C-alpha atoms as one frame of an Amber mdcrd trajectory, in Angstrom:
protein
  85.939  82.687  95.512  89.032  83.172  93.341  88.357  83.136  89.618  90.904
  82.545  86.837  90.941  84.223  83.412  91.910  82.179  80.361  92.789  83.918
  77.081  92.494  82.339  73.640  93.158  83.706  70.154  91.383  82.853  66.914
  90.792  84.359  63.498  87.330  82.781  63.143  84.394  84.537  64.833  81.990
  81.773  63.775  84.097  79.253  65.686  84.260  81.581  68.705  80.489  81.969
  68.619  80.090  78.185  68.653  82.603  77.985  71.503  80.645  80.537  73.517
  77.379  78.662  72.974  78.979  75.388  74.087  80.478  76.985  77.197  77.098
  78.473  78.118  75.399  75.104  77.549  77.973  73.577  79.922  77.052  76.027
  82.695  79.400  78.981  82.211  77.379  82.183  82.293  77.516  84.891  79.629
  79.052  87.555  81.944  82.076  85.277  82.321  82.771  85.244  78.554  84.095
  88.109  76.383  85.494  88.692  72.911  87.919  91.495  72.082  88.365  92.456
  68.444  89.435  95.439  66.374  86.773  94.511  63.805  83.716  95.881  65.616
  81.517  95.692  62.516  82.146  91.978  62.019  81.772  91.326  65.743  78.395
  93.107  65.690  77.190  90.606  63.047  77.786  87.780  65.533  75.010  88.762
  67.906  75.559  85.902  70.329  79.160  86.888  71.095  79.555  88.905  74.290
  81.911  91.695  73.237  84.114  93.741  75.536  82.425  97.024  76.464  84.065
 100.006  74.739  85.103 101.685  78.000  86.786  98.441  79.104  88.976  98.503
  75.991  90.652 101.582  77.446  92.600 101.731  80.685  89.998 104.020  82.274
  89.240 102.013  85.417  92.859 101.077  86.175  94.210 104.590  85.578  91.405
 106.261  87.543  92.219 104.004  90.490  95.907 104.854  90.187  95.037 108.558
  90.083  92.997 108.178  93.267  95.878 106.335  94.936  98.106 109.312  94.149
  95.383 111.766  95.217  94.886 110.320  98.714  98.467 111.008  99.907  98.399
 114.395  98.155  95.189 115.315 100.004  96.679 114.136 103.291  99.785 116.216
 102.556  97.611 119.321 102.117  96.032 118.726 105.529  99.367 117.982 107.241
 101.052 121.072 105.810  98.085 123.254 106.805  98.179 121.878 110.354 101.939
 122.163 110.931 102.104 125.596 109.289  99.494 126.778 111.773  97.075 127.846
 109.069  94.265 125.878 110.690  94.510 128.087 113.787  93.156 131.102 111.884
  89.526 132.204 111.861  88.863 130.096 108.759  89.922 126.925 110.583  90.018
 123.585 108.771  87.231 124.205 106.247  89.270 125.704 103.361  91.971 123.058
 103.725  89.496 120.174 103.808  87.922 121.549 100.620  91.371 121.952  99.061
  92.226 118.357  99.996  88.983 117.148  98.371  89.770 119.160  95.243  93.310
 117.723  95.082  91.948 114.169  95.446  89.295 114.789  92.783  91.793 116.375
  90.400  94.275 113.488  90.683  91.494 110.953  90.160  90.139 112.876  87.165
  93.591 113.206  85.579  94.172 109.492  86.025  90.903 108.803  84.225  91.766
 111.171  81.381  95.117 109.465  80.911  93.418 106.049  80.978  90.931 106.927
  78.240  93.843 107.466  75.863  95.580 104.139  76.561  94.536 100.588  75.780
  93.584  98.432  78.749  96.746  97.185  80.432  95.323  93.642  80.448  95.090
  93.596  76.649  98.369  95.219  75.552 100.046  91.839  75.101  97.490  91.042
  72.379  98.068  94.223  70.340  99.949  92.434  67.553  97.370  89.642  67.235
  94.566  92.225  67.088  96.448  94.172  64.384  96.689  90.955  62.373  92.889
  90.669  62.409  92.652  88.015  65.084  90.217  88.038  67.984  90.867  87.515
  71.689  88.376  85.298  73.497  88.593  85.195  77.271  86.692  83.443  80.028
  86.671  84.094  83.776  86.287  80.697  85.417  85.553  79.537  88.908  87.897
  76.728  90.069  85.354  73.964  89.343  84.835  75.147  85.758  88.395  74.611
  84.491  87.626  71.083  83.244  84.615  72.358  81.268  86.822  74.725  79.292
  89.394  72.030  78.543  86.686  69.625  77.338  84.955  72.172  75.099  88.234
  73.504  73.654  89.028  70.032  72.323  86.519  70.555  69.511  88.011  73.910
  68.446  91.399  73.315  66.821  91.617  76.892  65.439  91.399  78.406  68.918
  94.871  78.804  70.413  95.411  79.145  74.173  97.108  82.488  74.901  97.730
  82.404  78.638  95.991  83.520  81.775  95.443  86.827  83.531  93.647  88.785
  86.219  89.886  88.119  86.178  87.137  90.454  87.243  85.991  90.099  90.825
  83.511  87.279  91.455  80.939  89.692  92.885  80.874  91.641  89.593  80.050
  88.482  87.618  77.365  87.580  90.192  75.841  91.049  89.922  75.806  90.847
  86.109  74.130  87.444  86.289  71.439  88.773  88.644  70.837  91.829  86.461
  70.603  89.579  83.380  67.976  87.352  84.976  65.998  90.411  86.109  65.943
  91.770  82.530  64.636  88.473  81.147  61.935  88.045  83.775
């Protein structure tokens, strides 16, 4: 099932909290709703708002994946060079080169992650100016049948400005979070 992410910007956390409650009452689950803000202290006072996890504010996941995508061809290159150079025909065989390939893959992945920790999440860079101005980014990952719910609820929130769409999380991640949430409350 293909989900769609809708971004909105507001300077009023009370209004965003009311918006989140109304969306949840209309059937949109909490794992589908997030708020991104530079004012973590104020956001913490609004206990009902589902804030973006701190590691998701950085580009850790995206950059780690990119590092791994660079590491796979590099690891394959190590194995190809070892084979065509004839180094695998020695008494040591393939073992040192397989370990070297694993180390190269791990190193590239690790370096990608380190680079990602230092950068803001690539999905949120377009909101950097609004966040600097003290505004908050509210976003919802919706299933196709839920689009009308958002439009209806947004009608009562004039201070919330639509700010575009983007790549949502995978549907299975939201489903897993929902199942874990119901297990915790049981």
